[in-house]
C-alpha positions as CSV (number, residue, x, y, z in Angstrom):
1,M,0.0,0.1,-0.3
2,K,1.0,3.4,-0.8
3,P,1.8,5.7,2.3
4,I,-0.7,8.7,2.5
5,T,1.8,11.3,1.8
6,T,2.4,9.7,-1.7
7,L,-1.2,9.1,-2.4
8,L,-1.6,13.2,-1.7
9,A,0.7,14.1,-3.4
10,S,-0.5,12.0,-6.6
11,A,-3.3,13.4,-6.3
12,F,-3.0,16.9,-5.9
13,L,0.0,17.0,-8.7
14,A,-3.5,15.0,-11.2
15,L,-5.0,18.2,-10.1
16,G,-2.5,20.5,-11.1
17,L,-1.8,21.6,-7.3
18,V,1.6,20.9,-7.3
19,T,4.3,20.7,-9.8
20,S,6.2,18.0,-11.1
21,S,9.4,19.0,-9.3
22,D,7.4,19.4,-5.7
23,A,6.4,15.2,-6.5
24,A,10.0,14.8,-7.7
25,D,11.4,11.3,-5.8
26,K,14.3,12.9,-3.7
27,S,15.3,9.4,-2.8
28,T,16.3,8.8,-6.4
29,P,19.9,10.1,-7.9
30,I,20.1,12.3,-10.5
31,R,23.0,10.7,-12.6
32,F,25.6,13.3,-14.4
33,G,27.7,12.3,-16.9
34,D,30.8,11.7,-15.8
35,I,33.1,13.8,-18.1
36,T,36.6,12.7,-17.9
37,W,37.8,16.2,-19.6
38,E,39.2,18.9,-17.2
39,S,36.6,21.8,-17.8
40,G,33.7,19.2,-17.9
41,S,34.6,17.1,-15.1
42,L,34.9,20.7,-12.6
43,T,31.6,21.8,-14.2
44,T,29.9,18.5,-13.4
45,E,31.3,19.0,-9.5
46,I,30.1,22.2,-9.3
47,L,26.6,21.3,-10.5
48,R,26.6,18.2,-8.3
49,L,27.3,20.5,-5.0
50,I,24.9,23.2,-5.7
51,V,22.0,20.8,-6.2
52,E,22.9,18.4,-3.9
53,K,23.2,21.2,-0.7
54,G,21.3,23.8,-2.1
55,Y,18.3,21.7,-3.6
56,G,18.6,18.5,-1.5
57,Y,18.7,16.2,-4.0
58,P,21.0,13.1,-4.3
59,T,23.4,12.5,-7.4
60,D,25.9,9.9,-8.8
61,T,27.4,10.1,-12.0
62,L,27.9,7.5,-15.1
63,P,31.3,7.1,-17.0
64,G,31.2,7.2,-20.7
65,S,32.5,8.7,-23.9
66,T,31.2,11.7,-25.1
67,V,28.7,9.6,-27.5
68,S,27.6,7.1,-25.2
69,M,26.9,9.7,-22.9
70,E,24.9,11.7,-25.3
71,V,23.1,8.4,-26.3
72,A,22.3,7.2,-22.4
73,L,21.1,11.1,-22.0
74,A,18.7,10.5,-24.8
75,R,17.5,7.6,-23.1
76,N,17.1,8.6,-20.1
77,D,20.0,6.7,-18.5
78,I,21.4,9.6,-17.3
79,Q,20.1,13.1,-16.4
80,V,22.8,15.6,-17.3
81,I,25.7,16.3,-18.7
82,G,27.7,18.8,-17.4
83,E,29.4,20.7,-20.4
84,E,28.0,19.3,-23.5
85,W,29.5,21.3,-27.0
86,A,26.1,21.3,-28.3
87,G,25.4,20.7,-32.0
88,R,28.7,19.1,-33.2
89,S,27.7,15.6,-32.7
90,P,25.7,13.9,-35.0
91,A,24.5,11.5,-31.8
92,W,23.3,14.8,-30.1
93,I,22.1,16.7,-33.2
94,K,19.8,13.4,-34.0
95,A,18.2,13.3,-30.5
96,E,17.6,17.0,-30.1
97,Q,16.0,17.1,-33.2
98,A,13.7,14.4,-31.7
99,G,13.0,16.0,-28.7
100,Q,14.8,13.9,-26.4
101,V,17.4,16.0,-25.4
102,F,18.3,19.8,-24.5
103,S,21.0,22.1,-24.2
104,I,20.3,24.4,-21.5
105,G,22.2,27.8,-20.7
106,D,25.4,29.7,-22.0
107,T,27.9,28.1,-19.4
108,V,31.2,29.3,-20.6
109,K,31.2,32.3,-23.1
110,N,33.7,32.7,-25.5
111,A,34.9,28.8,-25.3
112,D,37.5,28.6,-28.4
113,E,39.5,26.7,-30.3
114,G,42.4,27.7,-32.9
115,W,46.0,27.2,-33.7
116,Y,48.2,28.9,-30.9
117,V,52.0,29.6,-30.5
118,P,53.2,31.0,-27.2
119,A,53.9,34.8,-26.7
120,Y,57.3,34.6,-26.6
121,V,57.5,33.2,-30.3
122,I,56.0,36.6,-31.8
123,K,58.1,38.5,-29.4
124,D,61.6,37.0,-30.2
125,L,61.1,35.4,-33.6
126,A,58.4,35.9,-35.4
127,P,57.3,39.7,-35.0
128,N,54.9,39.4,-37.9
129,L,53.1,36.1,-37.1
130,H,49.6,37.3,-36.8
131,S,47.7,34.8,-38.9
132,V,47.6,31.0,-40.5
133,A,48.5,33.1,-43.5
134,D,51.8,34.4,-42.0
135,L,52.8,30.7,-41.3
136,K,54.6,30.0,-44.5
137,Q,57.3,32.2,-44.2
138,Y,58.1,31.0,-40.1
139,K,58.2,27.3,-41.1
140,A,62.2,27.5,-39.8
141,V,61.4,28.9,-36.7
142,F,58.8,25.8,-36.0
143,K,61.8,23.4,-37.6
144,D,60.8,19.7,-37.5
145,P,63.7,17.5,-36.4
146,E,62.9,14.9,-38.2
147,S,62.1,16.8,-41.7
148,P,64.2,20.0,-40.9
149,D,63.0,21.5,-44.1
150,K,59.1,21.4,-42.7
151,G,58.0,22.9,-39.7
152,R,56.4,21.3,-37.4
153,F,52.4,21.5,-36.6
154,L,51.0,19.5,-33.5
155,N,47.5,18.7,-34.4
156,S,44.9,16.6,-32.2
157,P,45.6,12.7,-31.5
158,S,43.7,10.4,-34.3
159,G,40.4,10.0,-34.2
160,W,39.3,13.3,-32.7
161,T,36.7,15.1,-34.9
162,S,39.3,18.2,-34.2
163,E,41.9,16.2,-35.9
164,T,40.0,15.9,-38.8
165,V,39.6,19.5,-38.9
166,N,43.2,20.6,-38.7
167,S,44.2,18.0,-41.3
168,Q,42.1,19.6,-43.7
169,K,43.1,23.0,-42.7
170,L,46.5,22.3,-43.4
171,K,45.5,21.8,-47.1
172,A,43.4,24.7,-47.1
173,Y,46.1,27.3,-45.8
174,G,48.5,25.8,-48.5
175,L,50.7,24.5,-45.4
176,D,50.6,20.9,-46.3
177,Q,53.9,21.0,-47.7
178,D,55.8,23.2,-45.7
179,Y,54.4,21.9,-42.6
180,V,54.0,18.0,-40.8
181,N,51.2,17.3,-39.3
182,F,52.4,15.6,-36.3
183,R,49.6,13.8,-34.6
184,S,50.0,13.1,-30.7
185,G,49.1,9.7,-29.4
186,S,46.8,11.3,-26.8
187,G,45.5,14.4,-25.2
188,A,48.0,13.9,-22.5
189,A,51.0,13.5,-24.9
190,L,50.3,16.4,-26.6
191,D,49.9,18.5,-23.5
192,A,53.4,17.0,-23.1
193,E,54.4,17.9,-25.9
194,I,53.3,21.6,-25.6
195,T,54.6,22.1,-22.0
196,S,58.1,20.2,-22.7
197,A,58.6,23.2,-25.5
198,I,57.2,25.9,-23.5
199,R,59.4,25.0,-20.6
200,R,62.6,25.2,-22.6
201,G,61.6,28.5,-24.5
202,K,61.0,26.5,-27.7
203,P,58.9,27.9,-30.9
204,V,55.9,25.5,-30.8
205,L,52.5,25.6,-33.0
206,F,50.0,23.3,-31.9
207,Y,45.8,23.2,-32.0
208,Y,44.2,23.5,-28.7
209,W,40.8,24.6,-27.0
210,S,39.5,26.6,-24.4
211,P,38.7,26.4,-21.1
212,T,41.6,24.1,-20.2
213,P,44.7,24.0,-17.5
214,L,47.1,25.2,-20.2
215,M,45.6,28.1,-21.3
216,G,45.3,29.3,-17.5
217,R,49.5,28.3,-17.4
218,Y,50.7,30.4,-20.2
219,D,50.2,33.1,-22.4
220,L,49.6,31.8,-25.7
221,V,48.2,34.0,-28.8
222,R,45.4,32.5,-31.3
223,L,46.4,32.9,-35.1
224,E,43.9,34.7,-36.7
225,E,41.6,32.6,-39.5
226,P,39.1,33.2,-42.0
227,A,35.9,34.5,-40.2
228,F,33.3,31.2,-39.9
229,D,31.6,30.3,-43.2
230,A,29.3,27.4,-42.5
231,Q,29.7,25.9,-45.9
232,A,33.6,26.1,-45.2
233,W,33.2,24.5,-42.1
234,K,31.8,21.6,-43.9
235,T,34.3,20.8,-46.1
236,L,37.0,20.7,-43.2
237,T,34.7,18.2,-40.9
238,D,34.8,16.2,-44.6
239,A,38.2,14.2,-44.6
240,S,37.4,13.4,-48.4
241,N,36.8,16.5,-49.3
242,P,39.5,17.4,-51.9
243,N,39.3,20.9,-52.2
244,P,38.7,21.9,-48.5
245,Q,38.3,25.5,-47.4
246,G,39.7,27.6,-45.0
247,T,37.4,29.0,-41.9
248,R,37.5,29.8,-38.1
249,S,36.1,26.8,-36.6
250,L,32.4,26.0,-35.4
251,P,31.5,28.9,-32.8
252,A,31.5,27.2,-29.5
253,K,28.6,27.0,-27.4
254,L,28.8,25.3,-24.2
255,S,25.7,24.3,-22.5
256,I,24.4,21.6,-19.8
257,G,22.6,19.0,-21.1
258,V,19.4,17.4,-19.9
259,S,17.3,14.8,-20.7
260,A,13.6,15.5,-21.9
261,P,12.4,13.9,-18.4
262,F,14.7,15.4,-16.6
263,K,13.6,19.4,-18.3
264,K,9.7,18.4,-17.4
265,D,10.2,17.1,-13.5
266,Y,12.8,19.6,-12.4
267,P,12.1,23.0,-13.4
268,E,13.5,24.7,-10.4
269,L,17.0,23.1,-11.6
270,V,16.4,23.7,-15.2
271,E,15.9,27.4,-14.3
272,F,19.2,27.3,-12.1
273,F,21.4,25.7,-14.9
274,A,20.0,28.5,-17.4
275,K,22.2,31.1,-15.2
276,V,25.0,29.1,-15.0
277,D,28.3,31.4,-16.2
278,L,31.7,30.1,-15.6
279,P,33.9,33.2,-16.6
280,I,36.6,31.7,-18.9
281,D,39.4,33.7,-17.5
282,T,38.6,32.5,-13.8
283,L,37.9,29.0,-15.0
284,N,41.1,28.7,-16.6
285,K,43.0,29.7,-13.7
286,T,41.1,27.5,-11.5
287,L,41.9,24.4,-13.9
288,A,45.6,25.4,-14.1
289,Q,45.8,25.2,-10.3
290,M,43.7,21.7,-10.3
291,S,46.3,20.7,-12.9
292,K,49.3,21.9,-10.9
293,K,47.9,20.8,-7.0
294,R,46.6,17.6,-8.9
295,E,43.3,18.3,-7.1
296,S,40.3,16.1,-7.8
297,P,37.3,18.2,-9.6
298,K,35.3,17.6,-6.6
299,D,38.2,19.2,-4.5
300,A,38.6,21.9,-7.3
301,A,35.0,22.5,-7.3
302,L,34.6,22.9,-3.3
303,R,37.7,25.6,-3.4
304,F,36.0,27.5,-6.4
305,M,32.8,27.5,-4.2
306,R,34.5,29.2,-1.3
307,N,36.5,31.8,-3.2
308,N,34.1,32.9,-5.9
309,P,30.5,33.3,-4.1
310,Q,30.1,36.2,-6.4
311,I,29.9,34.2,-9.2
312,W,27.7,31.6,-8.2
313,K,25.5,33.2,-5.7
314,A,24.2,35.1,-9.2
315,W,22.7,31.8,-10.2
316,L,20.7,30.8,-7.4
317,P,18.1,31.9,-5.3
318,D,19.0,33.3,-1.6
319,E,17.8,30.6,0.1
320,V,19.0,28.5,-1.9
321,A,22.5,30.0,-1.9
322,S,22.3,30.5,2.3
323,K,22.0,26.7,2.0
324,V,24.9,26.3,-0.5
325,E,27.3,28.4,1.4
326,A,26.0,26.9,5.0
327,S,27.7,23.5,3.3
328,L,31.1,24.6,2.4
């Protein structure tokens, strides 16, 4: 037999006297995707802390690759992806068009990706290097140790979407004969290659993105590219296109991904998610400290919350913010 309170809640819900969130089961954990990259894992822990301490809902996480988490979200096997690069994955686009998933908010404005060099390279070795169009004259600066007549471009690892895009960009910018397209074995290997060069004060040309610890740790300059063009972008994402056209990458929009049932059942959390705004400079610095101190994402999230109340309090009703603050 159902408890009287459950029967009353069901009756009130049927009559429209309570919202679905009032009747949401606070004993069932809200499942977040267990994101493995730094900014996503930090954002996830910030959200979980607020959901648990401010709103009283238990949470847990479910691991998986980006695509598998998006598929799980569409099935409501998980309810939240804390950092969704909305509109890039075919799995996401399909689920969004079917009304199975929703991207909430604009959580990190000015998130970006592109080709970078350390600032000291421009200052000391390549004073006229401002855009990808200038790279032809500076291939000797970025000399490849195995092919010294060419420069070296550090691409993403094979298998990443950005690796295809960057390889096509080298062709589009007429640089494929002047630069070795060097693919690191993993994201960690790419980081190690870049960090090693910077620590030794050596020139290095590489693909990277933000928000990341690297951006918070070093003074890097993004090289200019032609303005974004949707048709040109299609030629860059197609590895078989023989005539790729140069353009900046698709503008990044970082959101919080939620399942359709979650959006319906937790309107107060959707309202909170829509207000999340993580200043990118603060986020990059937090990520850099997390990496330097070898903090867990949970510990870094706690430090972020303690050090930046003016940021997260703006997302929340006063009563909820007070509960969160008391828990820190």
